[in-house]
C-alpha positions as CSV (number, residue, x, y, z in Angstrom):
1,X,-9.2,-8.4,-3.9
2,X,-9.1,-12.3,-2.6
3,X,-6.7,-12.8,-4.4
4,X,-4.4,-9.3,-3.7
5,X,-4.3,-10.8,-0.2
6,X,-3.6,-13.2,-0.7
7,X,-0.8,-11.7,-3.6
8,X,0.4,-9.5,-0.8
9,X,0.4,-11.7,2.1
10,X,2.8,-14.2,0.0
11,X,5.1,-11.1,-0.8
12,X,5.5,-10.0,2.6
13,X,6.4,-13.9,3.5
14,X,8.6,-14.5,1.3
15,X,10.6,-10.8,1.3
16,X,10.4,-10.5,4.8
17,X,13.1,-13.4,6.1
18,X,15.8,-12.3,2.8
19,X,15.0,-8.3,4.2
20,X,16.6,-9.1,7.2
21,X,19.7,-10.8,5.5
22,X,21.0,-7.3,4.5
23,X,23.6,-5.9,6.4
24,X,23.2,-2.3,7.8
25,X,26.0,-1.1,6.0
26,X,24.2,-1.7,3.4
27,X,21.3,0.0,4.2
28,X,22.3,3.0,5.3
29,X,24.4,3.1,2.1
30,X,23.0,6.4,0.2
31,X,24.3,5.9,-4.1
32,X,24.3,10.1,-4.3
33,X,23.3,12.6,-1.6
34,X,20.2,13.4,-3.4
35,X,19.0,9.5,-3.2
36,X,17.6,7.1,-0.7
37,X,19.3,4.3,1.4
38,X,17.9,1.6,1.2
39,X,16.7,2.3,4.6
40,X,14.6,5.0,3.4
41,X,13.2,2.8,0.2
42,X,11.5,0.6,3.4
43,X,9.9,3.7,5.0
44,X,9.0,5.0,1.7
45,X,7.5,1.8,1.8
46,X,5.9,2.4,4.9
47,X,4.6,5.6,3.9
48,X,2.9,4.2,1.1
49,X,1.4,1.1,3.7
50,X,0.0,4.0,6.1
51,X,-1.3,6.1,2.7
52,X,-3.0,3.2,1.2
53,X,-4.9,1.6,3.9
54,X,-6.3,5.4,4.5
55,X,-7.6,4.9,0.7
56,X,-8.7,1.3,1.4
57,X,-10.1,3.0,4.6
58,X,-12.0,5.5,3.5
59,X,-13.1,5.2,0.0
60,X,-15.7,2.2,1.8
61,X,-17.9,5.2,4.2
62,X,-16.6,8.4,2.0
63,X,-17.3,9.5,-0.9
64,X,-14.1,9.6,-3.2
65,X,-12.3,11.0,-0.4
66,X,-9.3,12.9,-1.4
67,X,-5.6,11.0,0.0
68,X,-2.6,12.5,-1.4
69,X,0.8,11.5,-0.3
70,X,3.9,13.5,-1.1
71,X,7.0,10.9,-0.4
72,X,9.9,13.0,-0.4
73,X,8.3,14.8,2.6
74,X,7.3,11.9,4.7
75,X,10.4,10.0,4.0
76,X,12.2,13.5,5.1
77,X,10.1,14.5,8.1
78,X,10.2,10.2,9.0
79,X,14.2,10.5,9.2
80,X,14.0,6.7,7.8
81,X,17.8,6.9,7.7
82,X,18.0,6.8,11.2
83,X,15.5,4.2,12.3
84,X,16.5,1.2,14.1
85,X,16.7,-1.3,11.0
86,X,15.0,-3.9,13.2
87,X,11.8,-2.1,13.5
88,X,11.8,-0.4,10.5
89,X,11.4,-4.2,9.0
90,X,8.8,-5.1,11.5
91,X,6.4,-2.1,10.9
92,X,6.7,-3.1,7.6
93,X,5.7,-6.0,7.9
94,X,2.9,-5.8,10.2
95,X,1.4,-3.3,8.2
96,X,1.6,-5.2,5.0
97,X,-0.4,-7.6,7.2
98,X,-2.9,-5.6,8.2
99,X,-3.6,-4.2,4.5
100,X,-4.4,-8.1,4.0
101,X,-7.0,-8.4,6.3
102,X,-8.4,-5.4,5.2
103,X,-8.3,-6.7,1.4
104,X,-9.3,-9.8,2.1
105,X,-13.0,-8.8,4.0
106,X,-13.4,-5.9,1.0
107,X,-16.2,-6.9,-0.5
108,X,-16.7,-6.8,-4.8
109,X,-18.8,-4.1,-4.4
110,X,-16.8,-1.8,-2.1
111,X,-14.1,-2.8,-4.4
112,X,-15.6,-1.1,-7.1
113,X,-15.7,2.4,-5.0
114,X,-12.9,5.2,-5.4
115,X,-10.9,7.3,-4.1
116,X,-9.0,10.8,-5.3
117,X,-5.1,11.0,-5.0
118,X,-2.3,13.1,-6.6
119,X,-3.4,14.9,-9.1
120,X,-6.9,14.6,-8.2
121,X,-6.8,11.4,-9.9
122,X,-9.9,8.9,-9.4
123,X,-9.2,5.0,-8.8
124,X,-10.5,1.8,-7.6
125,X,-9.9,0.5,-3.9
126,X,-9.3,-3.2,-6.8
127,X,-6.9,-0.9,-9.1
128,X,-5.0,1.1,-6.1
129,X,-4.7,-2.5,-4.3
130,X,-3.5,-3.7,-7.6
131,X,-0.6,-0.8,-8.0
132,X,-0.1,-1.2,-4.5
133,X,1.5,-4.8,-4.8
134,X,3.1,-3.5,-8.0
135,X,4.8,-0.7,-6.3
136,X,6.0,-2.4,-3.9
137,X,7.8,-5.4,-5.8
138,X,9.7,-2.8,-7.6
139,X,11.1,-1.3,-5.0
140,X,11.7,-4.7,-3.4
141,X,14.1,-5.6,-6.0
142,X,15.5,-2.3,-5.7
143,X,15.9,-2.8,-2.3
144,X,17.3,-6.6,-2.5
145,X,19.3,-6.0,-5.7
146,X,17.4,-8.2,-7.8
147,X,16.0,-8.2,-11.7
148,X,14.2,-5.2,-12.1
149,X,10.6,-5.5,-11.4
150,X,8.4,-3.6,-14.1
151,X,5.9,-0.5,-12.6
152,X,3.8,1.2,-14.6
């Protein structure tokens, strides 16, 4: 878990300044009315962090908690399109640093504990943490217009 935490901390450190360098207009632009803007993608990453924090913590004291996440509803309810950009990026940074601390404090035995996610799939904390990092990179590359990062 410490390796995943270190990888995540490096991602936050490497990408946070790049995220701050994007113009507000670029963040707010929607490719089409049915697609998320970069602001909404960042909001989705915040929601993902919040959901996974619950998974990483609750799986360590409840037996296979069932924690789902409806991404479209979360983004819509939070109205990230009108969120202050500076706060959006700061929140993303802080939540991910918090995840780093949680993962750093998760021992090998606890890393094998499981959580049920959407469709009642069962995954270990370790698998969820690694998947979280892959998912994060996938969307960060979208926001920053980088070469696509493989996800699933």
